[in-house]
C-alpha positions in Angstrom: -12.5 -41.9 -45.8 -10.1 -43.3 -48.6 -12.3 -44.8 -51.4 -12.7 -42.9 -54.8 -15.7 -45.2 -55.5 -17.4 -43.7 -52.3 -16.4 -40.2 -53.3 -18.0 -40.8 -56.6 -21.3 -42.0 -54.9 -21.2 -38.9 -52.5 -21.2 -36.5 -55.7 -24.3 -38.5 -57.5 -26.4 -39.3 -54.4 -25.5 -36.3 -52.3 -24.1 -33.3 -53.8 -26.2 -33.7 -56.9 -29.4 -34.1 -55.0 -29.4 -31.3 -52.0 -29.1 -27.6 -51.6 -25.6 -26.2 -52.0 -24.6 -22.6 -50.3 -23.4 -20.3 -53.3 -23.1 -16.9 -51.4 -24.9 -14.2 -49.7 -26.8 -11.1 -51.0 -24.5 -8.6 -49.1 -21.5 -9.7 -51.5 -23.1 -7.3 -54.2 -22.8 -3.6 -53.9 -25.2 -3.1 -56.8 -26.3 -4.4 -60.2 -23.8 -6.2 -62.3 -21.8 -7.5 -59.4 -20.8 -11.2 -59.6 -18.9 -13.9 -57.9 -17.4 -17.0 -59.8 -17.8 -20.0 -57.7 -17.3 -23.8 -58.2 -19.7 -26.0 -56.7 -19.5 -29.9 -56.5 -17.2 -29.4 -59.5 -19.7 -27.1 -61.6 -18.2 -23.6 -62.5 -21.0 -21.3 -61.3 -21.8 -17.4 -61.9 -23.5 -15.9 -59.1 -24.8 -12.6 -60.3 -27.1 -9.5 -59.8 -28.3 -8.5 -62.7 -29.2 -4.7 -64.0 -32.8 -5.3 -63.0 -31.6 -6.1 -59.3 -32.5 -9.9 -59.4 -29.9 -12.2 -58.2 -29.3 -15.3 -60.6 -27.1 -18.4 -60.7 -26.0 -19.5 -64.2 -23.8 -22.2 -65.4 -20.5 -20.7 -66.1 -20.5 -22.1 -69.8 -20.9 -20.7 -73.1 -24.0 -22.1 -75.0 -21.9 -22.3 -78.1 -18.8 -24.7 -77.3 -19.0 -24.9 -73.7 -15.9 -22.8 -72.8 -15.8 -20.7 -69.4 -17.0 -17.1 -70.0 -16.5 -15.7 -66.7 -12.8 -15.8 -66.0 -12.4 -13.8 -63.1 -13.4 -14.4 -59.3 -15.3 -11.3 -58.7 -16.0 -7.9 -60.5 -18.9 -5.9 -62.0 -20.0 -6.7 -65.5 -22.8 -5.4 -68.1 -21.7 -8.2 -70.4 -19.8 -11.4 -70.5 -17.9 -12.2 -73.8 -16.6 -15.7 -74.2 -12.9 -15.6 -75.3 -13.3 -18.5 -77.6 -15.7 -17.2 -80.4 -16.9 -14.0 -78.8 -20.3 -14.9 -78.3 -21.6 -12.1 -75.9 -24.2 -12.5 -72.9 -25.9 -9.5 -70.9 -25.9 -9.8 -66.9 -29.2 -11.4 -67.1 -28.0 -14.3 -69.0 -29.2 -13.2 -72.6 -27.1 -14.0 -75.6 -26.9 -10.5 -77.1 -24.0 -10.8 -79.5 -22.7 -13.5 -82.2 -20.2 -12.3 -84.8 -21.2 -13.2 -88.1 -24.6 -13.9 -87.1 -25.7 -13.9 -90.7 -23.7 -17.1 -91.1 -26.2 -19.1 -89.4 -29.4 -20.5 -90.9 -33.1 -19.6 -90.3 -33.4 -21.9 -87.4 -30.8 -20.3 -85.5 -32.5 -18.2 -82.4 -30.4 -16.2 -79.9 -33.5 -16.0 -77.3 -32.8 -20.1 -76.9 -29.1 -19.7 -76.3 -28.8 -17.8 -73.3 -26.8 -18.8 -70.3 -28.3 -21.7 -68.6 -29.6 -21.1 -64.9 -29.0 -23.6 -62.4 -31.9 -25.9 -61.9 -33.0 -24.5 -58.7 -32.1 -21.2 -56.7 -33.6 -19.9 -53.5 -32.6 -18.2 -50.6 -33.1 -17.7 -46.6 -32.2 -14.6 -44.8 -30.2 -13.5 -47.8 -28.0 -16.8 -47.9 -28.4 -18.1 -51.7 -28.4 -21.9 -52.5 -28.5 -23.7 -55.5 -29.5 -27.3 -56.4 -28.6 -29.4 -59.5 -31.7 -31.4 -58.6 -35.1 -30.0 -60.2 -37.2 -32.2 -57.9 -35.4 -31.0 -54.9 -37.7 -29.8 -51.8 -38.2 -26.3 -51.1 -35.1 -24.7 -49.4 -37.3 -23.7 -46.3 -38.5 -27.3 -45.8 -34.9 -28.4 -46.5 -33.4 -26.2 -43.9 -36.1 -27.2 -41.3 -35.1 -26.8 -37.6 -31.8 -25.3 -38.8 -33.8 -22.0 -39.5 -33.9 -21.3 -35.7 -30.2 -21.4 -35.5 -29.6 -19.1 -38.7 -32.1 -16.7 -37.1 -30.1 -16.4 -33.9 -27.1 -15.2 -36.0 -28.9 -13.0 -38.4 -31.3 -11.3 -35.9 -28.0 -10.0 -34.3 -28.1 -7.0 -36.6 -30.8 -4.3 -36.8 -29.6 -3.3 -40.4 -28.8 -7.0 -41.7 -25.8 -8.9 -41.7 -22.9 -8.8 -44.3 -19.9 -10.9 -45.6 -17.1 -8.8 -44.7 -15.0 -8.4 -48.0 -12.2 -10.9 -48.6 -12.0 -14.4 -47.6 -9.5 -17.3 -46.5 -8.7 -20.1 -48.9 -6.8 -23.0 -48.1 -6.7 -27.0 -48.5 -6.1 -29.8 -46.6 -5.0 -33.5 -47.5 -7.8 -35.0 -45.7 -11.3 -36.4 -46.3 -13.9 -33.7 -46.3 -16.1 -35.8 -43.9 -13.3 -35.6 -41.3 -13.5 -31.7 -41.4 -17.4 -32.2 -40.8 -16.7 -34.0 -37.9 -14.0 -31.7 -36.5 -16.1 -28.7 -37.0 -18.7 -30.1 -34.9 -16.4 -31.5 -32.3 -16.2 -29.9 -28.9 -14.2 -33.0 -27.4 -11.1 -31.9 -29.2 -11.1 -28.3 -28.4 -9.1 -28.4 -25.0 -6.3 -30.9 -25.8 -5.8 -29.8 -29.5 -6.0 -26.0 -29.1 -4.2 -25.9 -25.5 -1.9 -23.0 -26.8 -4.8 -20.7 -27.8 -6.1 -21.4 -24.2 -2.9 -20.5 -22.8 -2.8 -17.4 -25.0 -6.3 -16.1 -23.6 -5.5 -17.2 -20.1 -2.6 -14.8 -20.7 -5.1 -12.1 -21.5 -6.9 -12.6 -18.1 -9.8 -14.6 -19.5 -11.2 -17.3 -17.2 -11.7 -20.7 -18.9 -12.2 -22.8 -15.8 -15.9 -23.5 -16.6 -16.5 -26.8 -17.9 -18.3 -26.2 -21.2 -18.5 -29.8 -22.2 -21.4 -30.0 -19.1 -22.9 -26.6 -19.9 -23.4 -26.8 -23.5 -25.6 -29.0 -25.9 -25.6 -30.7 -29.1 -28.7 -31.2 -31.5 -29.4 -33.3 -34.5 -31.7 -31.2 -36.5 -33.1 -33.4 -39.4 -31.9 -33.5 -42.9 -28.3 -34.0 -41.8 -28.3 -30.5 -40.4 -26.8 -30.1 -36.6 -25.6 -27.8 -34.1 -24.0 -27.3 -30.8 -24.6 -24.5 -28.5 -23.1 -23.5 -25.2 -22.3 -20.4 -22.9 -19.9 -18.0 -24.3 -16.3 -18.4 -22.8 -16.0 -14.7 -22.8 -17.9 -11.8 -23.9 -18.2 -11.2 -27.7 -18.2 -7.6 -29.2 -22.0 -8.4 -30.4 -23.5 -7.4 -27.1 -21.8 -8.4 -24.0 -18.5 -6.4 -22.7 -15.6 -8.1 -21.6 -12.2 -6.0 -20.3 -10.8 -7.4 -23.3 -12.5 -5.1 -25.4 -11.5 -1.9 -23.7 -13.3 0.6 -21.6 -13.9 2.8 -24.8 -16.2 -0.1 -26.2 -18.2 -0.6 -23.3 -21.2 2.0 -24.1 -21.4 0.9 -27.5 -21.7 -2.9 -26.5 -24.2 -2.1 -23.7 -26.5 0.0 -26.3 -26.1 -2.9 -28.7 -27.3 -5.3 -25.9 -30.2 -2.8 -24.9 -31.6 -2.8 -28.2 -31.4 -6.6 -28.5 -33.6 -6.9 -25.5 -35.8 -4.5 -26.8 -36.4 -6.1 -30.0 -36.3 -9.9 -29.0 -36.8 -10.0 -25.1 -34.4 -10.4 -22.4 -34.2 -14.2 -22.6 -33.8 -14.6 -26.7 -31.2 -11.4 -26.3 -29.2 -13.1 -23.6 -29.2 -16.3 -25.7 -28.2 -14.6 -29.0 -25.3 -12.7 -27.2 -24.5 -14.9 -24.0 -24.2 -18.4 -25.9 -22.2 -19.6 -28.7 -23.1 -21.9 -31.6 -21.9 -23.7 -34.5 -24.2 -25.0 -37.1 -23.9 -27.6 -40.1 -26.3 -27.0 -43.1 -25.9 -30.6 -44.7 -23.6 -31.4 -46.3 -20.8 -28.9 -46.3 -21.7 -25.3 -45.0 -20.8 -24.2 -41.5 -21.8 -21.2 -39.7 -19.5 -20.8 -36.7 -20.9 -18.3 -34.1 -18.3 -18.5 -31.4 -15.1 -16.3 -31.6 -16.7 -14.3 -34.5 -19.4 -15.3 -37.1 -17.5 -17.5 -39.7 -19.1 -18.9 -42.8 -17.0 -21.7 -43.9 -17.5 -24.2 -46.8 -15.6 -26.9 -48.1 -15.4 -29.1 -51.0 -14.0 -32.8 -51.8 -11.5 -32.7 -54.7 -10.3 -36.1 -54.0 -10.9 -38.7 -51.5 -7.9 -37.4 -49.3 -7.9 -33.8 -50.4 -10.2 -30.7 -49.9 -10.3 -27.1 -50.5 -11.9 -24.6 -48.1 -13.2 -21.2 -48.3 -14.2 -19.1 -45.2 -15.7 -15.6 -44.7 -16.4 -13.4 -42.0 -20.1 -12.2 -41.1 -20.8 -9.0 -39.3 -23.7 -6.7 -38.7 -23.9 -4.0 -41.3 -23.9 -1.2 -38.6 -21.1 -2.3 -36.7 -18.5 0.3 -35.9 -15.1 0.2 -37.4 -13.5 -0.3 -33.9 -15.7 -3.3 -33.2 -15.3 -4.7 -36.7 -11.7 -4.6 -36.2 -12.1 -6.6 -32.9 -14.2 -9.2 -34.5 -11.7 -9.6 -37.6 -8.9 -9.7 -35.3 -10.9 -12.6 -33.2 -11.8 -14.4 -36.4 -8.1 -14.5 -37.8 -6.5 -15.3 -34.4 -8.6 -18.6 -33.8 -9.8 -19.6 -37.3 -7.7 -17.9 -40.1 -5.3 -20.2 -41.9 -2.3 -19.0 -39.6 -4.4 -18.8 -36.4 -4.1 -20.7 -33.4 -6.8 -23.4 -34.4 -6.7 -24.0 -38.1 -3.2 -25.2 -38.4 -3.8 -27.5 -35.4 -7.1 -28.9 -37.0 -5.3 -29.4 -40.4 -2.6 -31.5 -38.6 -4.9 -33.4 -36.8 -7.2 -34.4 -39.9 -4.2 -35.1 -42.0 -2.8 -37.1 -39.3 -6.1 -38.9 -39.2 -6.3 -39.4 -42.9 -2.8 -41.1 -42.8 -4.3 -43.5 -40.2 -7.2 -44.5 -42.4 -5.1 -44.9 -45.4 -2.8 -47.4 -43.5 -6.0 -49.4 -42.6 -5.2 -49.0 -39.0 -9.0 -48.1 -38.4 -12.1 -48.4 -40.7 -14.3 -45.7 -39.5 -14.7 -43.1 -36.7 -16.2 -43.8 -33.4 -18.8 -41.3 -32.6 -20.8 -42.8 -29.9 -19.9 -40.6 -27.1 -23.0 -39.3 -25.1 -25.4 -41.8 -26.3 -26.6 -42.6 -22.9 -27.0 -39.2 -21.4 -28.6 -35.9 -22.5 -25.7 -34.8 -25.2 -23.4 -32.1 -24.0 -21.0 -29.9 -25.9 -18.4 -32.4 -25.8 -20.7 -35.3 -27.1 -21.4 -36.4 -30.6 -25.1 -36.4 -31.1 -24.5 -33.6 -33.9 -21.9 -35.9 -35.8 -24.4 -38.7 -35.5 -27.2 -36.5 -37.1 -24.7 -35.9 -40.2 -23.7 -39.4 -40.4 -27.1 -40.9 -40.6 -28.2 -38.6 -43.4 -25.0 -39.2 -45.2 -25.7 -43.1 -44.8 -29.1 -42.8 -45.8 -28.4 -40.8 -49.0 -25.6 -43.2 -50.1 -27.8 -46.2 -49.5 -30.7 -44.2 -51.5 -32.9 -44.2 -48.4 -33.4 -40.4 -47.7 -36.8 -40.9 -45.6 -34.8 -42.9 -43.0 -35.7 -41.6 -39.6 -33.1 -40.1 -37.1 -34.4 -41.0 -33.7 -32.1 -38.2 -32.1 -33.9 -35.8 -34.3 -37.1 -37.3 -33.2 -35.9 -36.6 -29.4 -35.1 -33.1 -30.2 -38.7 -32.4 -31.8 -40.4 -34.3 -28.6 -38.4 -31.9 -26.3 -39.5 -29.0 -28.3 -43.1 -30.2 -28.0 -42.9 -30.5 -24.2 -41.7 -27.1 -24.1 -38.0 -27.7 -23.0 -35.7 -24.9 -24.0 -32.7 -26.2 -26.2 -30.2 -24.2 -24.8 -31.2 -25.0 -21.0 -29.0 -27.4 -19.1 -30.5 -30.2 -17.4 -29.0 -33.0 -15.3 -27.3 -35.2 -17.7 -28.1 -38.6 -16.5 -29.1 -42.0 -18.0 -32.5 -41.7 -16.2 -33.5 -38.2 -17.7 -32.6 -39.1 -21.1 -34.7 -42.3 -20.7 -37.6 -40.2 -19.6 -37.3 -37.7 -22.6 
């Protein structure tokens, strides 16, 4: 948690080797739209060309290496490098060189276009890049995590969209502490007690033991998730008095459409349960209070930056979208109930690690029972993959993922709750 040497290894053996999220297709209204992103310390242009094709380029002029895209977002037919005015179109072609006649016969503009990132693929409109030309396909990499992505993206009839705008903040803690925190149901009640008091004042019943009701999963490749019953209705399809009587017909109609499209059982799972998904190493899709897409990057061993966006159905009414955004900001916004609590907790933990009061995190909770929402199988899935890649043993087996696959083979439904005893765990 404190070692610059470990951070350097993480860059070379993890971030340089795997798939990294760069953005969603809905961020682009039309041709020429672009987003400037920094992935694992590399400046990237994520753009939709005039031909409608999405691409990811290294944000580096092929002349002298200067950054050519210098705004975070916009629309452009061309990019001109401020240094020597080399000009590129939005498909990456070099189209203009001042005093081109001054170059020799070997000079060829067609060979000097913007360099595309080594690998670039998408799933459900989520675009990823990899700087490893030999990386497995994105579909194979996502593996069993695709089921949980589908549970989010199938909530919409017209497709999900990133709501314009984002939250950006930072914290003085190791990035892996936020991985743990984001998958940790154990801290929710004590750390965020102010939030539970607030929603209790709104008339919401939080008496159910969600640690017993929920489940955690190791999904392979370092991906992991937890899932449990929704603590209260969400605007997606289950009505609660908190949303107001005027919203009830629209929410009930949405639920009816989900049942018609996906069947009663899956519709109830989509709308009546919440889930949090980690795509290894640093992307979270949080489908709890609202659907939050959150990504964070290590800058130093004790410092990270965080970006968060809100995901919503394209067809959602302005009234329900406003409730969704309010829920998002109230809990997970930088000034919400939860995020300042988590920042304080993680920065406090970082100080403990820096003082050598503890060497590593204990994540053994739930190893002797079928893991519930407050257990830590999901963190162990991340750490096993992390350890294997740092040791350059990416083929190492995660036995808790193998257990998950065996349960699926036997027909057990992941989101159902069984008695959590040592005997039933041993039987599985």
